[in-house]
C-alpha positions as CSV (number, residue, x, y, z in Angstrom):
1,M,0.0,0.0,0.0
2,E,2.8,2.4,-0.9
3,L,0.3,5.1,-2.0
4,A,-1.9,4.9,1.1
5,N,-3.9,8.1,1.5
6,Q,-2.6,9.7,-1.6
7,V,-5.2,11.3,-3.9
8,A,-4.9,10.4,-7.6
9,L,-6.8,12.0,-10.5
10,V,-7.0,10.0,-13.7
11,T,-8.4,11.3,-16.9
12,G,-9.9,8.9,-19.5
13,A,-10.5,6.4,-16.7
14,G,-13.6,4.8,-18.3
15,N,-11.8,2.2,-20.2
16,G,-8.4,0.8,-21.5
17,I,-5.3,2.2,-20.0
18,G,-7.1,4.7,-17.8
19,R,-9.3,2.0,-16.2
20,A,-6.4,-0.2,-15.5
21,T,-4.4,2.7,-14.2
22,A,-7.2,3.6,-11.8
23,F,-7.4,0.1,-10.5
24,A,-3.7,-0.2,-10.1
25,L,-3.5,3.1,-8.1
26,A,-6.4,2.0,-5.9
27,K,-4.6,-1.4,-5.2
28,A,-1.6,0.6,-4.1
29,G,-3.7,2.5,-1.6
30,A,-4.7,5.6,-3.3
31,H,-8.0,7.3,-3.3
32,V,-9.0,7.6,-6.9
33,I,-11.0,10.1,-9.0
34,C,-11.9,8.6,-12.2
35,A,-12.8,11.3,-14.8
36,D,-14.1,10.6,-18.3
37,I,-16.1,12.4,-21.0
38,A,-18.4,9.5,-20.7
39,G,-19.7,9.9,-17.2
40,E,-21.4,6.4,-17.1
41,Q,-18.0,4.7,-18.0
42,A,-16.4,6.6,-15.1
43,T,-19.1,5.5,-12.8
44,A,-18.7,1.9,-13.9
45,T,-14.9,2.0,-13.1
46,V,-15.5,3.6,-9.8
47,D,-18.2,0.9,-9.0
48,S,-15.8,-2.0,-9.9
49,I,-13.0,-0.5,-7.7
50,M,-15.2,-0.1,-4.7
51,E,-16.6,-3.6,-5.1
52,S,-13.0,-5.2,-5.5
53,Q,-10.6,-3.4,-3.3
54,H,-11.1,0.2,-2.3
55,P,-13.9,2.2,-0.5
56,R,-13.0,5.7,-1.6
57,A,-13.3,6.5,-5.3
58,L,-15.2,9.2,-7.1
59,A,-16.5,9.4,-10.7
60,V,-16.4,12.7,-12.5
61,Q,-17.8,13.6,-16.0
62,A,-15.3,15.8,-17.6
63,D,-14.2,17.0,-21.0
64,V,-10.4,17.8,-20.8
65,G,-10.5,19.8,-23.9
66,D,-12.7,22.5,-22.1
67,L,-11.0,24.6,-19.6
68,Q,-14.1,25.1,-17.5
69,G,-14.6,21.3,-17.5
70,I,-11.0,20.9,-16.2
71,D,-11.6,23.4,-13.3
72,S,-14.9,21.8,-12.4
73,M,-13.2,18.3,-12.3
74,V,-10.5,19.7,-10.1
75,R,-12.9,21.5,-7.8
76,Q,-14.9,18.3,-7.5
77,T,-11.8,16.4,-6.4
78,L,-10.8,19.0,-3.9
79,D,-14.4,19.1,-2.4
80,A,-14.2,15.4,-1.8
81,F,-10.7,14.8,-0.8
82,G,-9.1,18.1,-0.2
83,Q,-5.9,17.6,-2.0
84,I,-4.5,16.1,-5.4
85,D,-1.1,14.2,-5.0
86,I,-1.1,12.4,-8.3
87,L,-2.4,13.5,-11.8
88,V,-2.4,11.0,-14.6
89,N,-3.0,12.6,-17.9
90,N,-4.5,9.8,-19.8
91,A,-7.5,11.0,-21.9
92,G,-6.6,10.7,-25.6
93,V,-8.3,10.3,-29.1
94,T,-7.2,9.3,-32.6
95,R,-8.2,7.5,-35.7
96,R,-6.4,5.4,-38.3
97,A,-5.7,7.8,-41.3
98,D,-3.1,8.3,-44.2
99,I,-1.4,11.7,-44.1
100,M,-3.2,12.9,-47.1
101,D,-6.7,11.9,-45.6
102,L,-6.2,14.0,-42.4
103,T,-8.7,16.9,-42.2
104,E,-8.6,20.2,-40.1
105,A,-11.3,18.6,-38.1
106,D,-9.1,15.7,-37.3
107,W,-6.3,17.9,-36.3
108,D,-8.4,20.1,-34.0
109,R,-10.1,17.1,-32.4
110,I,-6.8,15.3,-31.7
111,H,-4.9,18.3,-30.4
112,R,-7.8,19.5,-28.4
113,V,-7.7,16.5,-26.2
114,N,-4.1,15.1,-26.5
115,A,-2.2,18.3,-26.4
116,K,-4.3,21.1,-25.2
117,G,-6.1,18.9,-22.6
118,V,-2.8,17.6,-21.2
119,F,-1.3,20.9,-20.8
120,F,-4.3,22.6,-19.1
121,C,-5.0,19.6,-16.8
122,L,-1.2,19.8,-15.8
123,Q,-1.3,23.5,-15.2
124,R,-4.6,23.5,-13.2
125,V,-3.5,20.7,-10.9
126,A,0.0,22.2,-10.5
127,R,-1.8,25.2,-9.0
128,E,-3.0,23.0,-6.2
129,M,0.3,21.1,-5.8
130,I,2.6,24.2,-5.7
131,P,1.4,25.5,-2.3
132,R,1.9,22.0,-0.8
133,R,5.4,21.6,-2.4
134,S,4.5,18.1,-3.4
135,G,3.1,16.2,-6.4
136,R,3.4,13.8,-9.3
137,I,2.3,14.5,-12.7
138,I,2.3,11.6,-15.2
139,S,1.1,11.9,-18.8
140,I,0.3,9.1,-21.1
141,A,2.2,9.9,-24.5
142,S,3.1,7.3,-27.0
143,V,6.0,5.8,-29.0
144,A,4.1,7.6,-31.8
145,G,5.6,10.8,-30.6
146,K,9.2,9.4,-31.0
147,G,8.7,8.3,-34.6
148,Y,7.1,4.9,-34.5
149,V,6.2,4.0,-38.1
150,G,3.1,2.2,-36.9
151,A,1.4,5.4,-35.5
152,S,-2.3,5.8,-36.3
153,N,-1.7,9.1,-38.0
154,V,0.6,12.1,-38.3
155,A,-1.6,14.4,-36.2
156,Y,-1.7,11.9,-33.3
157,A,2.2,11.5,-33.5
158,A,2.5,15.4,-33.4
159,S,0.2,15.5,-30.3
160,K,2.1,12.9,-28.5
161,G,5.5,14.5,-29.4
162,A,4.0,17.7,-27.9
163,V,3.4,15.7,-24.6
164,I,6.8,14.5,-24.6
165,G,8.1,18.0,-25.0
166,M,5.8,19.5,-22.4
167,T,6.9,16.8,-20.0
168,K,10.6,17.8,-20.2
169,L,10.0,21.6,-19.9
170,A,7.2,21.3,-17.1
171,A,9.6,19.0,-15.1
172,L,12.4,21.7,-15.1
173,Q,9.9,24.6,-14.2
174,L,8.1,22.7,-11.5
175,A,11.1,21.1,-10.0
176,R,11.7,24.0,-7.6
177,H,8.2,23.2,-6.2
178,N,9.1,19.6,-5.5
179,I,6.8,18.3,-8.3
180,N,7.8,15.4,-10.4
181,V,6.6,15.4,-14.0
182,N,7.1,12.3,-16.3
183,S,5.4,10.5,-19.2
184,V,4.8,7.0,-20.3
185,C,5.1,6.1,-24.1
186,P,3.0,2.9,-24.7
187,G,3.7,1.0,-27.8
188,V,1.1,-1.4,-29.2
189,T,-1.5,-1.9,-26.4
190,R,-4.7,-3.9,-26.5
191,T,-7.4,-1.3,-25.9
192,A,-10.8,-0.7,-27.7
193,L,-9.1,2.3,-29.5
194,S,-6.2,0.2,-30.8
195,D,-8.5,-2.7,-31.8
196,S,-10.6,-0.2,-33.9
197,N,-7.4,1.0,-35.6
198,L,-6.5,-2.7,-36.2
199,K,-9.8,-3.5,-37.8
200,V,-9.2,-0.4,-40.2
201,R,-5.6,-1.6,-41.0
202,A,-7.1,-5.1,-41.8
203,Q,-9.7,-3.7,-44.2
204,Q,-7.1,-1.6,-45.9
205,E,-4.7,-4.5,-46.4
206,G,-7.4,-7.0,-47.3
207,V,-6.5,-9.6,-44.6
208,T,-8.4,-11.0,-41.6
209,L,-8.4,-9.4,-38.2
210,E,-6.6,-12.3,-36.8
211,E,-3.9,-12.1,-39.4
212,M,-3.5,-8.5,-38.8
213,G,-3.1,-9.1,-35.1
214,R,-0.5,-11.8,-35.7
215,R,1.5,-9.2,-38.0
216,R,1.3,-6.6,-35.2
217,A,2.6,-8.9,-32.5
218,E,5.4,-10.3,-34.9
219,A,6.7,-6.9,-35.4
220,I,7.4,-6.4,-31.6
221,P,10.9,-7.8,-30.6
222,L,9.3,-9.4,-27.4
223,K,6.5,-10.7,-29.6
224,R,3.6,-9.6,-27.5
225,A,1.5,-6.4,-27.3
226,N,1.0,-4.5,-24.0
227,D,-2.0,-5.2,-21.8
228,P,-3.3,-1.8,-20.2
229,E,-1.9,-3.2,-16.9
230,D,1.6,-3.1,-18.4
231,I,1.3,0.8,-18.6
232,A,-0.5,1.1,-15.4
233,A,2.4,-0.7,-13.5
234,M,4.8,2.0,-14.9
235,V,2.5,4.8,-13.7
236,V,2.3,3.4,-10.2
237,F,6.0,3.3,-10.2
238,L,6.2,6.9,-11.2
239,A,3.7,7.8,-8.6
240,S,5.5,5.9,-5.9
241,P,8.2,7.0,-3.3
242,G,10.8,4.9,-5.3
243,S,10.7,7.4,-8.1
244,R,11.2,10.5,-6.0
245,N,14.3,11.5,-8.1
246,V,12.9,10.7,-11.4
247,T,11.6,13.7,-13.5
248,G,11.5,15.0,-17.0
249,Q,11.6,11.5,-18.5
250,S,9.4,9.7,-21.1
251,F,9.6,5.9,-20.6
252,N,8.7,3.4,-23.4
253,V,6.6,0.4,-22.5
254,D,6.6,-1.2,-25.9
255,G,8.3,-4.6,-26.0
256,G,11.3,-3.0,-27.7
257,L,9.6,-1.3,-30.6
258,I,11.6,2.0,-30.2
259,P,15.3,1.5,-28.9
260,D,15.2,4.9,-27.1
């Protein structure tokens, strides 16, 4: 229970990596706020946490692309728990698209959540952490932001590159307040979002979904895709006392896809 009595806010906690991360933080002892644009999915995550392992969790409906929504999310967290010790910037969107098929609407939608949302969640929560001189901010980036050839699209890669850049500079500027800022860069991860992209690839290449999945795993040096729990485990480490001197870093969890 290394995170006992810590308060963790997780965005995009309704499914996939966010849901797994909320569970892992709760298992480590944290009180968890599960935020998601789909309020019913956030509530489902909280219900499962409370049934299985942890009595204190809160569901919040929030659109991280909207600054008023971010402020409301933070205020609800403070009203319920009085503090925020850990922020996990996980909410993200994408779609499978060739560079020549991307539209302005795609760019705006992806960057509104993946870049703007990450920054303004970070900034708003940092305002609460600075007076307490303590905090851990962990953003979910992607190996797409480091040039992974299998990225879903160029706009997505750009948004995740922005997260990596923000992580470095935010870590430097918040270090004097004893706030650690890091990011995790998942590789291929089994989530509903990645499965949707896999279906598009299979259709484009005229192969079965099973064959496309086999090819995806075969391209990974360790020959296996991530489960969401693999990402959650890295987040728990970065939130824990054992990482107290780790900041400004972007850690790959990718089975060896990107040797960086």
